[in-house]
N, C-alpha and C positions, 0 to 999 in steps of 0.2 A: 893376475886378472886385473884389467884396467878398471879405474874407478867409474868410468862412464863409457858408454858406447861412443865410437867416433861419429861425428856428424857426417851425414851423406854429402858427397860432393855436389856442388851446385851444378845444375844443368846448364849447358851452353845456351847463351841468349840467342834468340832467333828474332829476326826483325818481323814486325807485324806484316800480315799479308798485303796490306795496302801500301806498304812502304818498301817492298822488295825492289832491288834494282832490276831494271828492265821493264817494270810495269809502266804502261803509258799513263794510267790514271789510278788513283787510290780508291779502293772500294770502301764505301761507308760502313762503319762499324755499327752493329746493333746494340743499343743500350737497353738494359732491363730495369724495370721499375722495382725497387726493393719492396719487400712486404710491409715494412712500417708505413710506407706511403698509403697503401690501401687501408691499413688499419686507421690511419689518421682521417682518411676520407670517410670511412664507415663511422668513425666517432663523430664526425661533423654532420652526418645526415639528420639526426634529431634536431640539431640547432637550425639547420637549413629548413627543415619542415616547419618548425615553429616560426621562423622568419617569414616564410612564404605565407603561412596562415595569418600572421599579424598584418602582412601587407594586404592580403585579400580582405581582411576585416576592416582595415582602414579605408580601402576603396569602397566597400559597401557602405560604410558610415558616411563618406563623402557623397556618394550617390543618393543616399537617403536624405541628406541635408539639402543638396541642390535640386533634387527632384521632388521636393515636398509639394510643389504646386499641383503635381499630377498624382502623387502617391497618397496625399491626405484624402482627397475625394474618393479615391479607389478604396482606401482602408475603411472610410465611413460607409461606403456602399456595401462592402463585404460584411461589416457589422450589422447593417440593416438587413442584409440578405439572410444572415443567420436568424434574425428575429422573425422575418416574414415568411421564410420558406416553409415552416410547418403549416401555416395557414393555407399557403398555395397548394401544398401536397394534400391537405384535407379536402379542399374544394375539388381538386383533381380526382380524388377517390369518390367524390359524390357525383361525378359525371361531367364536370366542366373540362374543357381543353386547357392545356398549359397556358396558352395565350389568354384565354378568358379568365382563368383563375388569377393570373398575374395582374391583369388589368383591374379586376374587382378588388383584390387586396390592396394594390397601390392606390386606387381611387378612395377606398374607405380610409386608408391611412392619411392621405392628403386632406380629406374632409375632416377627419378627427383633428389633425394638426391645425388646419385652418380655423375650425371652430374654437379650439382652445386658444389659438392666437388672438382671435377676435375678442373672446371673453376677457383674456388677460389685458389686451389693449384697452378695453372699456374700463376695467378696474384701475389701470394705471392712470387713465384720463381723469377718473373721478378723484383719485388720490391727489393728482396734480392740482385739480381745482380746489381741493380742501386744504392744501398745504399752507396758503397764506393765512388762514384762520388760526394756525398753530404758532405764528411767529411770536406773539406775546409770551406764550408759555415757554418757548425755546429761549427767548431773551432772559426771562426771569430765572430759569434754571441755570443758564450759563453764568449770570451774575452771582448766583448762590455758589456755584462751583468755583468761580474766581475768588470770591471772598474766602471760601474754605481753603483754597490752595495758597492764597497770599497771606492768610492769617498766621498767627504764631504756631509753631510746630516743634516737635522734639529735636529737630535738627538746627533750630535757630542758634542755640548756644555754640554748637560746633562751627557753624558758618561764621559767627562773629569772631570766634577765636582764630579761625583761619585767616580772616580779613586783617585782624590785628597783627598776626605774625607776618603776613605778607607786607604790611606797611613798614614794620621794623626792618625787614630784610631789604626791601627796595629803597626805602627812605624818600624824603621829599625831592632830593636831586635826581633820583632815578626815574621819576615819572616824566614822560614826554607829553607835551600838549597834543590833544587829539586833533587831527586834521579836520578841516571843514569839508563836509561831503555835500556835493552839489547834486541835487535830485534831477534826474533825466527821465523823461517820459516819452516813450515811443508811441506814436499814433499810428494804428493800423490803416492801411490803404483800403478805402471803401471800394469793393468790387462792383462792377456793373451787373445787372440782373442776369445776363447771359453767362457771365463768368461764375456767378453764384450757383446757377443751375448746373453748370459743368462740374464745379467742385462737388456739389451734392451728388451728382450722378457718378462721379469717380468713387465716392465713399460707399455708395449703395451697390454699385455694379459688382464689386468683388464678392460680397456674400451671396448676391443673387446668382452670379455666375457659378460659384461653388455649389450652391443648392441645385442648380440645373444639372451640373455635371454629376453630382451624387445621384439625383433622380434618374438620369440616363443610365448610369452604371447599375443602379439597383434593378431597373427593368431588365437590362441585358443579363445580369447575373441570375435573376429569377427565371428568365426564359431559357437560357442556355446552361442551366445548372449541370445537366448530365454531360454536355460536351466539355464544359470547363473541368469537371471531375476527371474525365478521360484524359484531357491534356495534362493535368497535374500528375496523374498516374504515369503518363509517358515521361514526363520530366523527372520523375523520381526513379527512373531506371527500368520501368516496365515490369517490375516485380508486383504482380497483382495482389498477392496476399499482404505484402508489406505495405504497399501504398493504400490498400483498402483499410487496413487496420489503422494506419496513421490518419487518414482523412476522417474515418469514423470517430476515432478518439478525439481529434481536434474539434469536430463539430459537436460532439457530445459535451466536451468540457466547456467550450465557449457558449453553446446554447444553454447548458445548465447554469453557467455563471450569469448570463444575461437574464434568464428567468428569475434566478434567486435575487439578482440585483434589483429587478423590477418589484419583486415582492417586498424586499427590504425597504426600498424607497417608498413604496405605497404604505407600508406599515409605519413609516416615519412621517410622511406628508399628511395622511388623513388625521392622525391624532394631533398633529401640529395645527391644522386648520380648525379642528373642533375646539382645541384648547384656546387658541387665540380668539375664536368667536365668543367663548364663555368669558374670557378676560375682558373683551371689548376692544381689541386692537382692530382698527379699520383694515378692510381688505384681507380678512382672515383666509378666505379660500385662495386668494392670489398668493399669499405667502406660503400656504401649504403646498401648492403646486410648484412654486419656485424651490422650496426646500426639497421636494421629491426629485425635481429635475437636476438640481445642483449636486445632489449626492452621486450622480453618475461621474462627477469629477472627483477623483480621490483626494482626500486630505484637505484641499483648499475649498472645494465646493460647500461642505457643511458650514465652514466659518463664514463664507460670503453670504450664504442664505440666511444666517442668523443675524446679520447686521441690519437688514431691512426691518423686521418686526421690532427689534430692539430700538432702532432709531425712531420709529413711529410711536412706540410706547413712551419713549422719552419726550416726544413732542406733544402728544395728545393730553396726557394726564398732568395736571398741575402738580400733583404729588409724585411720590416714588413707588406707589403700590403697583401700578400697571407694569412699570419697568421691571420691578423685582419679580412679579408673578411670571412675566414673559421669560426673564432670565432663568427662573427655576424650572419652567416648562421645557425650555431648550436643553438645560443640563440633564433633566430627568429623561427626556427622550434619547439624548445621546448616550447616557449610561445604559438604558435598556437596549437600545439598538446595537451598541458596540459590544456589550458583554453578554447579551442573552440571544437576541434575534439573529445577529450575523453569525456567531459561532454555531448556532443551531441549524440555520438554513445553509450556510456556506459549507461548513465542515472542511473537507479537503477536495472541494469540487474542482478547483483550478489546478491543484497539484503543485502550486508555487510556494516557496518558503516566504516568510515575512520579509526578510532582508532583500530577497530578490524582487519583491513587489515594490519596495521603497526605491531600490536602485533603478529598476526599470522605469518607474514613474519619473525619476530625475532625468534619466537618459532620454526618454521619448519627449519630455517637456523641453529639454535643451534642443532637440532636433526639430520638433514640429509645434512647439508652443502649447497653448491650452488644449488644442485638439489632440496632441500627442499624449497629454496627461490623461485625457478621457479614454484614449485607445490603448494605454500602456499595458493594462492587464490582458486584454484579448491578444494583442500582438506578442506578448511574452509567452502566453500559453501556446501559441503556434510555434515559437522557437523551442519551447520545452518538448513538444510532440516531435518536432523534427530531430531533436537531439536523442530522443528515445528510439527512433526507428532508423536513423541514418548513422552509420558508424563514424563517418568523418565529423559529425557534429555531436558526438556523444558527450563532449565536455559541457554542452549546454544543459543536459539533464543533470549533470553533477553540480553545476553552478546554480541553476535556477530551481530545481525540484525540491520538494519537502520530504521526499522519501530518503531514508538513511542510505548513504553511499557505501557503508560497510554493513555486512550482514551481522546478525546477533552474535555468532561465535567470535568473529574478528573484533567486534566492539568490546565484548567481554575480555578477550585476550589483551586488547590495547589498554583497557582500564586497569587491568591487573599489572601490566608492564609499567604503567605510569604511576602505580601506587594508589590509584583512586578506588579504594576498596568500597567506599560508600556508594559511589556511582555504580560499581559492579553489582552490589547487593540490590540497589534500586532497579537496575536493569532486569535482574532475575525475578524479583518480586513483581514488577510490573508485568512481566511475561506470564507469570502464574496467575495473577489477578485477571489478566485479559482472557485466560482460558477457563476461569471458574465463574459460573453464574452468580447472581446476587445471593440466592438461597441455595447454597451448595451442600452436597452430601460428602461424607468422608471419602467415598469412592471417587467422586469427581475431583476432589483435591488431590488424591493420590494419582489419578490419571494426569492432572495438570503438572504436578511435580515430575512425574515420569517423562512427560513430553519435554519439560525444561531440560532435564538431564540428557535426553536423546538429541534434542535439536540445538542446544546451546552449550551446555557444560562439556559434554564429551567431545564435540567438534572443536571447542576451544583448547582442550587438552591435546587433541590430535594436532592442532596447529602448533602448540608448544613443543611437541615432540619433533615435528619437522624442522623447527628452528633451534632445537636444543644445542646442537654442535655447530651451527652456522652463524646466523646474525645475532643470536642471543648472547649476551655477556653474563658474567657471574652475577652482577647486580640484577639483571633481568630475571634470571632463574630464581634468585632468592625472593624477589618481589612476587613472582608468580606463585611460588610455593606457599609463602606466608599469606598472600592475599586469597588464594583459593581455599586454604585451610580456614580462614576467617569466614569466607563466603559460605562454605558448606556448614560450618557451625551455626551461622545465622539462619540458614534455611532449615536446619534441623530444629532450631528453637521456634521459628515462626510457623512451621508446619510439623508439629510433633505427631508421632505415631499414637494410635489409640491404645490406652492401657488395657492389657489383656486380663481377663478374669482368671484367677488361679484354677488350674485343672487338676484332677486326680492323677496320680503317678502313672497308671496304665495308659491314660489318655494324654500324656505329656506332649506338648506341642513340639514339633521338629525344630532343631536348633541349627541355624545356618551361620557360617562364619565367612566373612569377606576379607581377602588379603591381596595385596599387590605382589607381583612377581619379582621385579628387580628395581625399577626406577621409582622415584618419588611420585611421578605422575600416576604410576600404577596404584600406589597407595591412596592417592587422592581420589582416583576413580573408584577404588574399593569403598571409600567412605561414602561416596554418592550412591553406590550400589546398596550398601547397608541401609541407608536412609530410605531408599525406594522400596526395599524389601520389607522394612519395618512398617511403612505406610500401607503396604499390601497385606499386612497381618501376620508376618513371619516373626518368630523369635530369633533375632539376628544380632551378631556382634561383628566387630571388624578390628583389624590390627592397624595401629597408627602409622606403621612403617612397613616398607616392602620386605619380602623375604631376601635374605642374603644368599650368596652362592653356597655357603656351608651350613645354612640353617642354624646359626649359632645364637646364643642368648643375646638380648632378652626376648627375641622373637620366637624362639623355640618354646613351645608351650604344650600342655597336655590337651589334646583335642579328642579325648575319649567320648565326650558327650556330643561332639559335632557330627551330625549326620550328613551334612552337605557343605562342601567347601567351594566357594566361588573365587576363582583365581583371575585377577585382572591383569591383562597383558597388552602393552602398547607397541611392543617390538614388531616391526614388519615381518621378520622371519623368526618366529618363536619356536620352531619345531624342536631343535636340540634342547633349548632351555626348558620347555614345557615337559619334555620326556624326562629330563633329569630331575626336575622338581617332583613330578608325579611318582617316579620310582622311589625316591626317598620318602615321600609321604606314605606311599602304600606299604613300604617296608615297616614303618612304625605303626601305622593304623590301617590294617588290611581292609577293614570294612568301610573306609571313608570313600564317599562318592564325591566326584569333582565335576564342577561346571566351569568351563573355560570361557571367559569373556574376552573375545578378540576385538580390539577397537581399530586395529590397522590390518585386518586379515586380508591376505591375498586371495584371489578367487579359488585357487587350488585347495585351500584349507576349508572350504565350505562344501566339499563333496559329501556324499552320503556316508562313506567310510572314514571320514577325516577324524571323527572322535575316537574311533577304535585305533587308528594309527598313532594318535597322540597319547593314548592311554587315559582318556577322560570319558565321563559318562555323557556329556552333552557339550555343545558349543553354542554360544550366544554372541551376537554381534550388536546388540542394542540392549538398553535397560529394559525396554518392554519385553523383548524376547527372553531376557534373563528371568524376569518375573514368571513368565509362562513356563519356562523350562523348570524352574524350581517348583512351581505348583504341580507340574506333571510328575516330577520325580518324587515329590513328597505326598502325592495323592494316595489314598488307601488302595485304589485299584488302578495303578498306572497303565497307560497304553489305551489305544482306541480313541475314537472321536468322543468329545465331551459335549453334552447338550448345554445350551445356555440356561441359566437359572430362570425360574418363573417368578415374577414379582407378585406382590400382594394384590395389586389392582388388575391382574390379568383376566380375571373372570369378567369384570365390567368391560374390559377391552374386547373380549370375545363376543359379548352381547352386542356391543356397538358394531362389530364387524358383521354380524348376522343381520342387524337392523339397517345397515347402510345400503344394502342392495348391490354392493360391489361384486358379490358372488354370482349374480345373475349371468346366465350364458350369453345374453345379448351384448355384454361388454367385451367378449373375447376378441372380436375384430378390432375394436379400438385399442385394446391392450397390445395385441399382436403388431399393429401398425406402429405404435410408440416404441415397442421393443426393437423392431427392425430399424427404426430411425436412430435409436441409441447405438445399436451395433454398428451402423454405418458411420455415424458421427464420430464415435470414439475409436473406430477401426479395430474392433474386437470381434471375435467369432460368436460370443455368447452374450445374451442380455436376457433379463427375466424380471417379471413382476411377481412377487411372492406375497400372498395374503395369508397371514399366520393365524390359524385357528387354534383350538385348545390343544389337540394332539396331532394336527395335520397342517401342512402348508400347501395351499392351493396355488398352482402356477399356470394360469391360463395363458396361452400364446407364447410359451417359452421357446427359445431357439437352441435347444440342447440336443445332442445326438443321443441314440439309445445307450443306456448305461448298463447293459448286460443284465437286466432284470432287477437291478438294485432299487429302482424307483418305478413308479407307475406313471401313466400318461399324463395325469393332471395334478400331480403333486408328489409329496414325499413325507416321511415322518418328521415331526418337528425336531426330534432328537438329532437328526442328521442334517439339519438346515443351518447354513451360515446366516441366513437372514433372520433367524430367531434372535441372534445377538444384536442386530440392529433394533429389533422391537424391544428387547430387554433394556438396552442401553439408552433408548430414545435419542439416538445420535448417529452420526455418520460412522461408517466402519470401512477401513481400508486395510487389506492384507496384501502387502507388496509381494511377498513370497510365501505361498501357502505351505510349501515344503518345510519352511523354517518356523512355522507356527504350530506348537504342539496340540492346539485345540482342533486343528483341521488336517494336520499332516497325514493322519491315518484314516481319514474319511474315505471309504471305498468308492463312493460316488464321484468325489473329486478326483481320485486316482484314475477311475475308469475313463473320465473325460479329459484327463491330463490338464486340469485347471491349476494354474499357478498364481493367478492374480484375481482379487475380488475387491470391488468398491460398491457400496450400497448406501442409499439415503432413505430416511423414513418416508412412508406414505401416510398422510394424516387425513382424517375427515374434517368437516367444517368446524367441529368442536375441538380440534387439536389432538384427538386420540390417534395414537399410532396403530394402524391396521395392518401394515405390512412394510415392504421395502421395494425399492426400484434399484436394480443392481446391474452391473456389467462385469464380465469375466474374460480372462485371456489365458492363453496357454504359455505365456512367457511372463516372468516377473517384471513388474513395472510400477509406476506410481503416477498419481494424478496431481496436476498442479492446482492451485487454488482457483484459477479461472475455469478449469475443467470441472472441478467439483461444483462451482457455481452454475455451470451449464447443466450438470446432472440434476441439481436442485430445481432449475427452471423447468426441465422436462418433467420432473416429478410433480411440480405444481400444476403444470398443464394437464397431466394425466388425472390428477386429483379433481381439477375442475371439470374435466370431461366425465369422469365417473360419477361425480356428485350431481351434475346437471342431468345426466341420463337416468340416474336413479330416481329423480323426481317424477319421471314419466312412467306410468305403469305399463308393463309389457303386454302384448296381446295375450288372450287366454291360452292359445296354443303355442306361445313362444317358448322355445327351448324344450319341447316335449316330443319325444319319439314314441310312437305307438307300437304295440306288440304286433300289429298287422304288418309292419314294415320289417319284422324280423329283428327288432332292436328292443332292448328293455325300455319300459316306460319310466317317466320321471324326468325332472329337470337335469340337464347336464351342463358342464362348464364349457362345452363346445370342443371342437377338434383342436388338437395341439400338434405342432410339428414334431415333437419328441417328448420324452419323459423329463420330469423335473430333476434338478440336480441340487440346488442349494435353497 
């Protein structure tokens, strides 16, 4: 057998088709572009996009610089338009036409500015006339300062030593004779009167022309506001929702900034004028007005405005008392304004970060000078809003905004990757403190820590699992594990569980054990679960390490006293692993009940029979759901809907409800109208107002279908009401998926209407007492954003105002009463309802 196969014979060479003999012309060959060329072009696309973007930005900056003569008046006019438009709109609502309201507002503004200018000019003239009388005082003080500066000081010895060393180094021969300097004086050419007038006219014409252009633009902007808004919407692509939100946010932010700026400046200028008047500085009102106006110019304006009163105090008083008092007044007002008033009034009104404000002030000053410095903040706010709503300019929001560019889970994960455990702890504690009121109860602290675990810690661990075998290195995984362990230990120390009183043996509290399934992140999550369960009042323990595949020591332990085992799993496909662990656990401890916490659960594992298929008693996908599942499994009578507990002050609340007048039937139409508006606004089929009585929940104007006899037309039992939890907690309640909440999953009324989502906010009377809730419901699981919850609160406040105002007017004697002659029972009724109550 040969060592190797013989090589195949080479095929006979054939000439290319275009080169065969007899062909009159050669046909061109087709060349194919290799795949690496396309790959290189695709790799160059991001760089090309960046290059094009930088080129466009450079062109825009050049246009802003060379077009400043037109753009600066336009920007000033838009700024004044933001200030004056609310007054024009108010006059228009009072009955004036748009033209008339604009002319009235502009005339009043011009008169106010003219009057202020005349008064300030008069003050300046008086000060100019009095300045020569202060010359002797100025000369005396300057001589004193010169003597003080030229007199002996602590640096004289060092200066003499330096002069002696210099003489020794240079030597007598090293010195050159100083050249004689001849003084030359240039005499200016005296201009003729006509030339002087022309020069003066040139200096005055530029500001006058700019003022006229600004006034013209202001009038046009106020007159054609609606048309300009429509054109801006068209320029933004015609997306009405996007453009409307962008314009509304820009106008709100800039308008709020300008109003707050006016209040801050007034709060600085008025005390300045009063303080200077008491000190005795001439022109106190003038310098107060100048200080208020100059504070519109960031950074530089306050320093310039402080020079004038300080210079006058220096010139007027022969001593130094007036100068020192004036300096102390300015420093005190600056401290109060910068550290108290501005943070209190501004807050986050502009949405700009501190460094972006400084950089934008430098940028616009370089382009447009002092006017650009004054307009820097409003213009940068416009860029921020454009970056928020236009995808192509999204980098503007990242660079300029003060909102975190990373969400809380990713920030926590990054801090742990970098080894910044202290910053990670601070981030978590700040999150908890923001959720806990000043005077908090243990239940509120427990809820805040639970939300921290659900919203920050568990998502951070989920991110860690997704990067575990990819971008994360061994050092990253080690830092994450060690840092998270320290973080959870610090949270357990800062928010300890309440010490439980010893109970008799028959009434021994249920014991819960938390353990991870396989990974170290499973064990870390189990530690967080144990802390949350302990804060919820359970006797709980946890294993510091995850279970191994063979359940070997030291993790194998006697769990005879464990009634409930909470198993933490981050694996995306945990079916085989969970079944194996549960079989082994059940063989050793047959009575052990298991709650499976799935943090990366696929949708198919959340079906109704998923727990039975996996061999566990319940499945939870969040820490909050885990607490509810454990409470339901360890309850004395598990199963069925559970009523919200009744607080100690509920009797007073019920008395307030009956005295409020909200139960009068005359309110049914108002309630029904608001309920319909809520259902339409949130695009949900059901909405309801629930007024919670002692044992009954009144639901006038509800939008619920018949519930098969489970409820009555105007209410339901309090024990079956979800809204009773809103009243008990005195806080918002959102149930994203009712089927996964043990408190409401077995509620027959919710099941009959196929309700899967609930969101409710409290309804309060004028004294702050919670009388009920305003809620929306849907047949699909969902969640509300923060802005949507804010809208629900606004609608609740509007309904509260309507009910409270109507309750002050006594109803007619026969209002809400049906007589027996009509074939209906007598007595006040809550009015007709489209359907029975549900929650």
